[in-house]
Structure formats: structure tokens, C-alpha cells
N, C-alpha and C positions, 0 to 999 in steps of 0.2 A: 643450625638454623637454615631452613629452606630459603633459597633466593630465586626469584624469577626475573628475567630480563627480556623485555620486548625489543625486537629489532625489525627494521624494514623501512621502506621509503616514507618520507613525510608528505610527499605530494603525489597524487595519483590523478590521471586524467579521466574525465567522465567516459563511461562505457568500458573502461579497462578493468583488470582484476587487481584487487588489493590483496597483498600477500604480506603477512606478518609472522615472524617466528618468535617463539618463547623458549629461551634457554634456561633450563632448571639446574640448579646446583644444590648439593647437599641433600639429595633425595631423588630416588629413581622414579621415573614416570610409570614404571611397570609394577611398582609396589602395590600389593592388594589393597583394594578399597579406597584408593585415591582417584579422584577425577581432576582433570586439568581443563580449564575452560577459558572462555573469552567473554569479557564484558566491555561495553562501550558507553561513553557518555558524550552525546552531542553538546555543543555549546548552549548553556542555559537550560538544559533538559536533564531528566533523571537518568540514572543508570539503566542500561538495557542488557539483559542476559542474552548472549548470542548462541552459545552452545558449549559442549564439553566432550572430551574423549576420556574414556575410562581406562583403568590400568590394564584391562583386557583388550583394549583397542576398539570397543564399541563406542559409537558416537551418538550424540543427542543434540538436537537443534531446536531453536526457537521456531515455532510454526511460521512466524512472519518472515523468517530468513532462510528457511529450509531449502527453498529452491535456488538460492544464490550462495549459500555458505557451505564450506567444506573444511573439516578439521582432520588433519593427519598427524602422524608422528614419525620421528626417526629415533628409534630406541638406542642406536649406537652412539648418537650424539646427545641423547637425553633432551630432545627438543620436540615441541609440537608446533604445528603451523596452522594458521587461519588463512583461508582464501575466500574472498568475497567477490563474486562476479558482477559485471555490469553495474559498476558503482555510479552514483550520481552525487551531486553536492549534498544531498540529504545524509549521505554516509560519512560526512565530515564529523570527526569525533576524536576524543581521547580513547584509545583502545588499551585495555588492561588484560594481561593474562593472570590467571588466578588458580589456586588449588582448593579443592574440596576434599573433605574426608567423609566417606560413607554416603553422603547425599549431596546434591547440588543445590542446597538451600542457602547456606552461608559459607562464603569462602574464608579460609583461615590464613592464607597467604596471598599477597597481591604483588604484582610487579609495580614499578613506578608509573607506568603508563606512557604511551607515546601518541602524540598528536598526528593524525592523518588528515590531510586536507584534500578534498576532491575538487579540482578546479582545472579549467582549461587555461 
């Protein structure tokens, strides 16, 4: 069974960079046709797809976040990382790392999520 675990700071100051890492167990992030992504949910709002990295290393981003978001990976550690630049309190949310198979439409595995608060 694939497991995903988010890690990173729970508090980030405005204008700084939010950085979260997802550690994947029982499944390689380089296995063909799997995508590894990030989804967030601000308090009281709907889920928002942020972006994903494919088994090949190709990356895809939400148009609304493309200028600030970056997803990378460390295949030796079976991890992928989200960086979000110039955060504001609006970026406060529960952040989930997820897995997709073949398309980034419906995630089949989710991490438990981690709350990141942007505040001074």
C-alpha cells in the first residue's frame, strides 16, 4: 500500500517561501504513468489543485500559481517537494500530497495533510 507523508514547517512568515516535502513509501516516484501532486484546502474553502510532477520529471502547474510554485523531486530519497514563493496569509491552508495514475484528474492516494499558517 502506497503511503504519502507531508513534512515541513507549520508556520511561515509573509513574503517568505513555503517548502513542503512528501515522502513516498511502498512505491517509486519514477514508476511509469504515475504523477505526484499537491492539493491544498484553505479554511472554509474548496480543494485547490496546485501542480504535479510526472514519473518522467515533467512538471505541471495551476495557471493561478505557476509564477510562484515549483515542484521538484529527489529520486534517491523517493521524495518530492513543493516550494511556494512570496506567500501571504491567503496561502494558509491544509496542504496534501497525492498520487495520480495516468491522469491528474482523480488522486488515488493522499497524505494526511499538513496545516501551514502564513502569519507574522
